[in-house]
C-alpha positions as CSV (number, residue, x, y, z in Angstrom):
1,X,102.1,107.2,109.8
2,X,99.9,108.8,107.2
3,X,100.9,106.7,104.2
4,X,100.2,103.3,105.7
5,X,101.9,101.2,103.2
6,X,101.8,97.3,103.2
7,X,104.8,95.6,101.6
8,X,103.9,91.9,100.5
9,X,106.7,89.5,99.8
10,X,105.3,86.4,98.2
11,X,107.6,83.4,99.0
12,X,110.8,85.3,99.5
13,X,114.0,83.1,99.3
14,X,116.9,85.2,100.3
15,X,117.1,86.1,104.0
16,X,119.4,89.2,103.5
17,X,116.9,90.8,101.0
18,X,114.0,90.2,103.5
19,X,116.1,91.7,106.3
20,X,116.9,94.8,104.2
21,X,113.2,95.2,103.3
22,X,112.3,94.6,107.0
23,X,114.6,97.6,107.8
24,X,113.1,99.7,105.1
25,X,109.6,99.0,106.5
26,X,110.6,100.0,110.0
27,X,112.2,103.3,108.6
28,X,109.1,104.1,106.6
29,X,106.3,103.0,109.0
30,X,105.2,100.3,106.6
31,X,104.0,96.9,107.5
32,X,105.8,93.8,106.0
33,X,103.6,90.8,105.1
34,X,105.5,87.5,104.4
35,X,103.8,84.8,102.5
36,X,105.0,81.3,103.1
37,X,106.8,79.2,102.1
38,X,109.8,81.2,103.0
39,X,113.3,80.1,101.7
40,X,114.7,80.6,105.2
41,X,113.7,80.6,108.9
42,X,112.7,83.9,110.5
43,X,115.5,83.2,113.0
44,X,118.1,83.0,110.3
45,X,121.2,84.9,111.2
46,X,121.6,86.5,107.7
47,X,118.1,87.9,108.0
48,X,118.9,89.3,111.4
49,X,122.2,90.6,110.3
50,X,120.6,92.5,107.4
51,X,118.0,93.8,109.7
52,X,120.5,94.4,112.5
53,X,118.9,95.1,115.6
54,X,115.9,96.4,114.1
55,X,114.1,93.2,113.2
56,X,112.4,93.0,116.6
57,X,110.7,96.3,115.9
58,X,109.5,95.7,112.4
59,X,105.8,95.3,112.1
60,X,105.9,91.9,110.3
61,X,103.1,89.3,109.7
62,X,103.6,85.9,108.3
63,X,100.8,83.9,106.4
64,X,100.8,80.2,105.6
65,X,99.9,80.9,101.9
66,X,98.8,83.5,99.3
67,X,95.1,82.4,99.3
68,X,94.8,82.9,103.1
69,X,96.5,86.3,102.8
70,X,94.4,87.5,100.0
71,X,91.2,86.6,102.0
72,X,92.6,88.7,104.9
73,X,92.9,92.0,102.9
74,X,90.0,94.4,103.2
75,X,88.2,94.3,99.8
76,X,88.5,98.0,99.4
77,X,92.3,98.1,99.8
78,X,94.4,99.0,96.7
79,X,96.5,96.2,95.4
80,X,99.6,97.0,93.2
81,X,101.7,94.2,91.8
82,X,105.3,94.5,90.7
83,X,107.0,92.4,88.0
84,X,109.4,92.6,85.2
85,X,106.5,91.3,83.2
86,X,104.3,94.4,84.0
87,X,103.3,96.3,80.8
88,X,102.8,99.6,82.5
89,X,105.5,101.8,84.1
90,X,104.9,102.2,87.8
91,X,105.3,106.0,87.6
92,X,101.8,105.9,85.9
93,X,100.2,104.5,89.1
94,X,98.5,106.7,91.7
95,X,99.1,105.2,95.2
96,X,96.4,105.2,97.8
97,X,96.8,105.1,101.7
98,X,96.8,101.6,102.9
99,X,98.0,100.2,99.5
100,X,99.4,96.6,99.4
101,X,102.5,96.4,97.2
102,X,103.2,92.8,96.1
103,X,106.6,91.6,95.2
104,X,107.5,87.9,94.1
105,X,110.4,85.7,95.0
106,X,113.8,86.5,93.8
107,X,114.0,83.5,91.3
108,X,110.4,83.1,90.3
109,X,108.7,86.4,90.7
110,X,105.0,86.5,91.4
111,X,102.9,83.5,90.5
112,X,101.6,83.6,86.9
113,X,98.0,83.1,87.9
114,X,98.3,86.1,90.1
115,X,99.8,88.2,87.3
116,X,97.3,87.1,84.8
117,X,94.3,88.0,87.0
118,X,95.8,91.3,87.9
119,X,97.3,92.4,84.6
120,X,95.7,95.9,84.8
121,X,97.4,96.6,88.1
122,X,100.8,95.1,87.5
123,X,103.6,97.5,87.1
124,X,107.3,97.4,86.3
125,X,110.2,99.5,87.3
126,X,111.8,100.9,84.2
127,X,115.2,99.6,83.3
128,X,117.3,101.3,80.6
129,X,119.7,98.7,79.7
130,X,118.4,95.5,78.2
131,X,121.4,93.5,79.6
132,X,120.0,93.9,83.1
133,X,117.4,91.0,83.6
134,X,116.1,92.6,86.9
135,X,116.8,94.9,89.8
136,X,117.4,93.4,93.2
137,X,114.1,92.8,95.1
138,X,115.2,95.0,98.1
139,X,116.0,97.9,95.7
140,X,112.6,97.5,93.9
141,X,110.8,97.6,97.2
142,X,112.6,100.7,98.1
143,X,111.9,102.4,95.0
144,X,108.1,101.6,95.1
145,X,107.7,102.4,98.8
146,X,109.4,105.9,98.4
147,X,107.4,106.6,95.3
148,X,104.2,105.8,97.3
149,X,105.3,108.1,100.2
150,X,106.3,110.9,97.7
151,X,102.8,110.7,96.2
152,X,101.0,110.4,99.4
153,X,102.9,113.1,101.2
154,X,105.1,112.7,104.3
């Protein structure tokens, strides 16, 4: 695939969200990177149900921790962080092929230290009603991946 997008889930907690994101990654030719600890087992029936029979085809890689994962990324690779705490609207971002898109856990988001050290490249998905605390992680990943694909071309 020409867009070569990497989806990074840092300590995901809900198997159905991860299964849905895995299916999205397969559909878009993206690689799914899971950073432990996970809030579930990879064999979890809910994860498999959300991913249906696709899970075995997903290009998924698991890492024992964030530090080890960060060391494995090519230094020149673009890193993009998503958080409700991001000050910039993600539509302002220009995606590059091979980009790593980082998303935090459902209840905690990305670690504060990671957000602080990457403030310039942390973006938010706009929300137009202040009563909404956040958008479901699977939806956020979908929005971000398809915007990256749109920018990079099919």
